C-alpha positions in Angstrom: -43.8 -58.8 3.3 -47.3 -59.1 3.2 -49.9 -59.3 -0.2 -53.4 -58.7 -0.6 -55.4 -59.2 -3.0 -60.0 -59.1 -4.2 -61.3 -60.2 -7.6 -65.0 -59.0 -8.0 -67.6 -59.3 -10.6 -68.4 -56.1 -12.7 -72.1 -55.5 -13.9 -73.0 -54.4 -15.9 -69.9 -55.2 -17.9 -67.3 -52.2 -18.0 -67.4 -51.4 -22.1 -70.8 -49.8 -20.6 -69.2 -47.7 -18.3 -67.7 -44.4 -18.4 -63.8 -44.8 -19.0 -62.3 -43.2 -16.4 -64.9 -42.4 -14.0 -64.6 -44.3 -10.4 -68.5 -46.7 -9.9 -69.9 -49.0 -7.4 -68.4 -52.2 -5.8 -69.2 -55.4 -7.3 -69.9 -58.9 -6.5 -67.5 -59.8 -4.3 -65.4 -63.1 -6.0 -62.8 -64.1 -3.8 -60.4 -62.5 -1.6 -60.3 -59.8 1.0 -63.8 -58.0 0.9 -62.1 -55.0 2.6 -59.4 -54.1 0.0 -59.2 -50.6 -1.3 -60.2 -50.0 -5.5 -58.7 -48.2 -7.3 -59.4 -44.1 -7.4 -60.1 -44.6 -11.5 -62.0 -46.6 -13.5 -59.2 -48.0 -16.4 -59.6 -45.8 -19.6 -59.0 -49.5 -21.6 -59.5 -53.3 -21.0 -56.4 -54.3 -19.4 -55.5 -51.3 -18.6 -53.4 -52.0 -15.2 -53.9 -48.9 -12.5 -51.2 -48.7 -10.1 -52.1 -46.6 -6.8 -51.2 -46.2 -2.9 -53.5 -47.2 -0.4 -53.5 -48.0 3.3 -55.0 -51.4 4.3 -55.2 -52.9 7.9 -52.8 -50.4 8.8 -50.1 -51.3 6.8 -49.0 -49.0 3.6 -49.5 -50.7 0.3 -48.8 -50.5 -3.1 -51.4 -51.5 -5.4 -52.6 -52.6 -9.1 -56.0 -53.2 -10.3 -57.4 -54.6 -14.3 -60.3 -55.2 -16.2 -60.5 -59.1 -16.8 -63.2 -60.4 -20.0 -64.1 -63.9 -19.2 -66.2 -66.0 -21.2 -68.3 -69.0 -19.6 -70.6 -71.1 -21.0 -71.9 -68.7 -24.3 -71.7 -65.5 -21.7 -69.5 -62.6 -20.9 -68.3 -61.5 -17.7 -66.0 -59.0 -16.3 -64.2 -59.1 -12.7 -62.0 -56.0 -11.7 -58.4 -57.8 -10.0 -57.0 -56.3 -7.7 -53.5 -57.2 -5.9 -51.2 -55.2 -3.5 -48.7 -55.6 -0.8 -47.0 -53.7 1.7 -44.6 -51.1 1.1 -43.0 -51.2 5.0 -40.5 -53.6 3.6 -39.5 -51.1 1.0 -40.0 -48.0 2.7 -37.7 -49.9 5.5 -35.1 -50.6 2.4 -34.8 -47.0 1.0 -34.0 -46.0 4.0 -31.9 -48.5 5.1 -29.8 -48.0 1.6 -30.1 -44.4 2.3 -28.5 -44.4 6.0 -25.2 -46.7 4.0 -25.5 -43.9 1.1 -25.3 -40.9 3.6 -22.7 -42.9 5.6 -20.8 -43.0 2.2 -20.7 -39.8 1.5 -20.0 -38.8 5.0 -16.9 -40.9 4.8 -16.0 -40.2 1.1 -15.8 -35.8 2.0 -14.2 -37.0 5.8 -11.6 -38.6 3.0 -11.5 -35.9 0.6 -11.0 -33.3 3.7 -8.7 -35.1 5.1 -6.8 -35.5 2.4 -7.3 -31.0 1.4 -6.3 -30.2 5.0 -2.9 -32.8 4.5 -1.9 -31.5 0.7 -2.4 -27.6 2.4 -0.7 -27.9 5.1 2.2 -29.7 2.6 2.0 -26.6 0.7 1.9 -24.7 3.0 5.0 -26.1 5.1 7.4 -23.7 3.3 5.9 -20.7 4.7 5.6 -21.4 8.2 8.9 -21.9 7.8 9.7 -18.5 6.8 7.0 -17.5 9.6 9.5 -19.6 12.4 12.6 -17.7 10.7 11.0 -14.6 10.7 9.7 -15.1 14.6 13.3 -16.0 15.9 15.0 -13.5 14.5 16.4 -10.8 16.7 15.2 -7.3 16.1 18.4 -5.7 14.6 18.4 -8.7 12.2 17.8 -7.0 8.4 18.9 -10.4 6.5 16.9 -11.3 3.6 14.5 -13.8 3.4 14.9 -16.4 1.6 12.7 -17.0 -2.0 13.8 -20.3 -3.4 12.0 -22.2 -0.8 9.4 -21.0 -1.6 6.3 -21.9 -3.6 7.3 -19.9 -6.8 3.2 -18.0 -6.5 4.6 -17.0 -3.1 7.6 -15.7 -4.2 6.8 -12.1 -5.5 5.6 -10.9 -1.9 9.1 -12.6 -0.4 10.5 -10.4 -2.8 8.3 -7.6 -2.5 9.3 -8.5 1.2 13.5 -8.7 1.0 12.7 -5.0 -1.2 11.1 -3.2 1.9 13.5 -4.8 4.8 16.5 -3.3 2.1 14.9 0.0 2.0 14.8 -0.5 5.9 18.2 -1.5 6.2 19.5 1.9 4.1 17.2 4.3 6.4 18.7 2.1 9.6 22.5 2.7 8.0 21.9 6.4 6.9 20.6 7.0 10.7 23.7 5.2 12.4 25.8 7.2 10.2 24.4 10.0 10.8 24.2 9.7 14.2 27.9 9.1 14.3 28.8 11.6 12.5 27.2 14.8 14.4 28.0 13.1 17.3 31.8 14.0 15.9 30.9 17.0 14.9 29.7 18.3 18.1 32.1 16.7 20.1 34.7 18.6 18.3 33.7 22.3 19.1 32.2 21.6 22.9 36.0 19.8 23.2 37.4 23.2 22.0 35.0 25.8 24.2 36.1 23.0 27.8 39.6 24.1 26.4 38.7 28.0 26.0 37.0 28.1 29.5 39.7 26.4 31.0 42.0 28.9 29.6 39.6 31.8 30.3 39.4 30.9 34.2 43.1 30.3 34.7 44.2 33.6 33.0 45.0 36.3 35.3 44.9 39.2 32.8 40.9 40.8 32.4 41.6 41.3 29.1 42.4 37.9 28.5 40.1 36.4 30.0 37.4 38.4 28.4 39.6 37.1 24.5 38.4 33.5 25.9 35.3 34.2 26.7 34.7 35.9 23.4 36.1 32.5 21.9 33.5 31.1 23.8 30.6 33.0 22.8 31.6 32.2 18.6 31.8 29.1 19.2 29.1 28.5 21.1 27.5 30.3 18.6 28.9 27.9 15.7 27.7 25.1 17.4 23.7 26.2 17.9 23.6 26.7 13.9 25.4 23.2 14.0 22.5 21.8 16.0 19.8 23.0 13.9 21.1 22.1 10.6 21.3 19.1 12.4 17.5 19.3 13.5 16.5 20.6 10.4 18.4 17.7 8.4 16.8 14.8 11.4 13.2 16.5 10.3 14.5 16.4 5.9 14.8 12.7 6.9 10.9 11.9 8.4 8.5 9.7 7.0 5.9 12.0 7.4 5.9 15.3 5.3 3.6 18.4 6.6 0.8 19.3 4.0 1.1 20.8 0.7 -0.8 23.3 -1.1 -0.3 25.6 -3.4 2.5 28.8 -3.6 4.2 31.2 -5.6 7.4 29.8 -6.2 8.7 33.9 -6.7 6.5 35.0 -3.0 8.8 31.8 -1.5 12.1 33.1 -3.2 11.5 36.7 -2.4 10.7 35.8 1.1 14.5 34.0 1.5 16.4 36.6 0.0 15.1 38.9 1.9 15.9 37.8 4.7 19.7 37.1 3.5 20.8 40.8 3.0 21.6 41.7 6.0 24.0 39.0 6.3 25.2 39.5 2.4 25.3 43.2 3.4 27.1 42.2 6.9 29.7 40.3 4.5 29.6 43.0 1.6 28.8 40.8 -0.9 25.9 41.7 -3.4 23.0 39.8 -3.0 20.9 40.8 -6.3 17.4 39.2 -7.1 15.3 38.0 -10.1 11.9 37.3 -10.7 10.6 35.2 -12.9 9.7 37.7 -15.5 13.0 38.3 -16.3 13.5 42.0 -14.7 14.6 43.1 -10.8 11.1 43.3 -9.8 10.0 44.2 -6.4 6.8 42.8 -4.8 4.0 40.8 -5.5 2.8 40.0 -9.1 0.0 38.1 -10.4 1.1 38.1 -14.2 4.3 36.3 -13.0 3.4 33.7 -10.8 5.2 30.9 -10.5 2.3 27.8 -9.0 3.9 24.3 -8.0 2.8 22.1 -5.3 5.0 22.2 -2.0 5.0 22.8 1.4 5.7 26.5 2.3 8.2 26.0 5.2 10.7 23.0 3.2 10.5 25.1 -0.2 12.0 28.3 2.4 14.4 26.0 4.5 15.5 24.2 1.6 16.1 27.5 -0.7 17.4 28.9 2.9 20.2 26.8 2.7 21.3 27.6 -0.7 21.4 31.1 0.0 23.2 30.4 3.5 25.8 28.6 1.4 25.9 30.6 -1.0 26.7 33.8 1.3 29.4 31.4 3.7 31.3 30.2 0.7 31.5 33.4 -0.9 34.6 35.8 -0.6 33.8 39.6 0.7 32.9 42.1 -2.3 30.9 39.0 -3.9 28.1 38.4 -6.6 25.1 36.7 -6.0 22.0 36.5 -7.7 18.9 34.7 -7.0 16.7 33.9 -10.6 13.2 32.5 -10.8 12.6 30.8 -14.0 9.4 29.0 -15.5 10.0 26.6 -18.0 7.6 23.9 -19.7 6.2 21.5 -17.2 9.0 22.7 -14.1 10.1 25.7 -12.3 14.0 26.4 -11.0 15.5 28.8 -8.4 18.8 29.2 -9.4 21.8 31.1 -7.0 24.4 31.5 -8.9 27.4 33.4 -7.6 31.2 34.1 -8.5 32.9 32.2 -6.1 35.3 30.1 -6.2 32.8 27.0 -7.2 33.6 23.9 -7.7 35.7 21.3 -9.8 32.8 19.5 -11.8 34.1 16.0 -10.9 33.6 17.0 -7.4 30.0 18.7 -7.5 28.6 15.1 -6.5 30.5 15.0 -3.1 28.9 18.1 -2.2 26.0 16.5 -1.2 27.8 14.6 0.9 26.9 14.9 5.1 29.6 17.2 6.3 31.3 17.4 3.8 32.7 21.0 3.8 35.1 21.2 0.8 37.5 23.1 2.0 40.3 23.1 -0.7 37.4 23.6 -3.5 35.1 26.3 -1.2 37.6 27.9 0.8 34.4 27.4 2.9 34.8 30.0 6.6 35.3 27.9 9.4 31.2 28.1 10.5 30.4 25.8 7.8 29.4 22.4 8.5 28.9 20.4 5.7 25.2 20.0 5.9 23.3 23.0 3.9 23.7 20.8 0.7 22.0 17.4 1.9 19.5 19.5 3.8 18.4 20.7 0.9 17.8 17.9 -1.1 16.0 16.1 1.4 13.0 18.7 1.3 13.3 19.4 -2.4 13.4 15.1 -2.8 10.1 15.7 0.0 8.7 18.0 -2.3 9.2 16.3 -5.5 12.4 18.3 -6.9 15.3 18.3 -6.5 19.2 20.1 -6.2 21.6 20.2 -9.4 24.4 22.1 -8.8 26.0 24.1 -12.0 28.4 26.7 -13.5 28.2 30.1 -11.7 29.6 33.1 -12.9 32.7 34.0 -13.6 35.4 35.3 -11.3 38.1 37.7 -10.6 40.4 34.9 -10.3 39.9 33.3 -14.1 37.5 30.5 -12.7 33.9 29.8 -12.5 31.1 30.0 -9.5 28.9 28.2 -8.2 25.2 27.7 -9.4 22.9 26.0 -7.1 19.4 25.0 -8.8 16.4 24.0 -6.7 13.4 22.7 -9.7 10.2 22.0 -9.1 7.3 20.5 -10.6 4.7 23.4 -12.2 1.3 23.2 -11.2 -1.0 23.0 -13.4 -3.9 25.1 -12.8 -6.1 24.5 -15.7 -5.9 20.5 -15.0 -9.2 18.4 -15.0 -10.8 18.6 -11.2 -9.4 14.8 -11.3 -6.4 15.6 -12.2 -5.4 18.3 -10.6 -6.5 15.8 -7.3 -4.1 12.9 -8.5 -1.3 15.7 -9.0 -2.1 16.3 -5.4 -2.5 13.2 -4.1 0.8 12.1 -5.4 2.7 15.0 -3.3 
């Protein structure tokens, strides 16, 4: 590290010069005459002035100070400038900075390594869970083990298990449905095969015609069963058709008109009572029962209820379809004075393919799917099906009343609430 200095005489003395202002160089007394001088003059005697400069292409850090000299009763002043090169200092600072950066880099690398190790250690249960899911068979729907995962992830695993359980229930229902459907279709096909073989062997044309008519009747029942199976499969689908605002009066009245010929054929009295409480005919703006749902699905649900009543009630029975409006909900009541169902057995009536012949004296054309289809469509439209006591019958018993209920659509609600109601479906 090189050092330089310069001493020059100040003439006239410093107090006679303006403080802080530069002045012309004085007579050099000692040192390097080319040494740089301070950029400004000290403001007081003895006050040092520090400055940076370049001397002989060497960056230096310098200090200048004014000193008084007294010799033989004479007062003199000198300017002393001392400088040293800062190359080594800059190099030392650069070296220190490099060491600091290197130390920080090592520290960051160590921290990153620790973070990577910690994250991998914390995620090991999730990695095991991922590998467990990847290696599962497609039909493996056992719940995930939530005891070996962090507590923060346990709610997510429980939600996945809940979804798996729901999916397993759906698959179980589908498997049971396919098994029941195959059994229900196998029987009529076997009967028709037997009847066809009998008709082929029969030499008497009259008896052969009877066998063919039996085959036609069995084909009709099989067709009805197939249509109901398709309806039940459609009602079990996740995707629902678009909904709209409907008048429940109109939907129920259309169903009654559709089944009037069948009721007359069985010598039954099929009546209709709208929401006003009388046997009105035609549409009425004052008796509107607004609901939000799929017209096709509501029609299908009510059709199954009315068809069940006609199918299970005996000849001469009275069947009444009524639309009743309550606060917040509307009902379509299909009441008959047939044999009815015991209250303790009504929950069983919703089971698929259960015709409950001992309780309702079902005809041979029944398939035991009507109530299942009606409930599936009702629940897809935020409603449900209930079974209540019907009308008293001639045998001293009580008939059955199948009730389809659905929430009313509030037309006076604000736009945002109405939109939320529609989206909830």
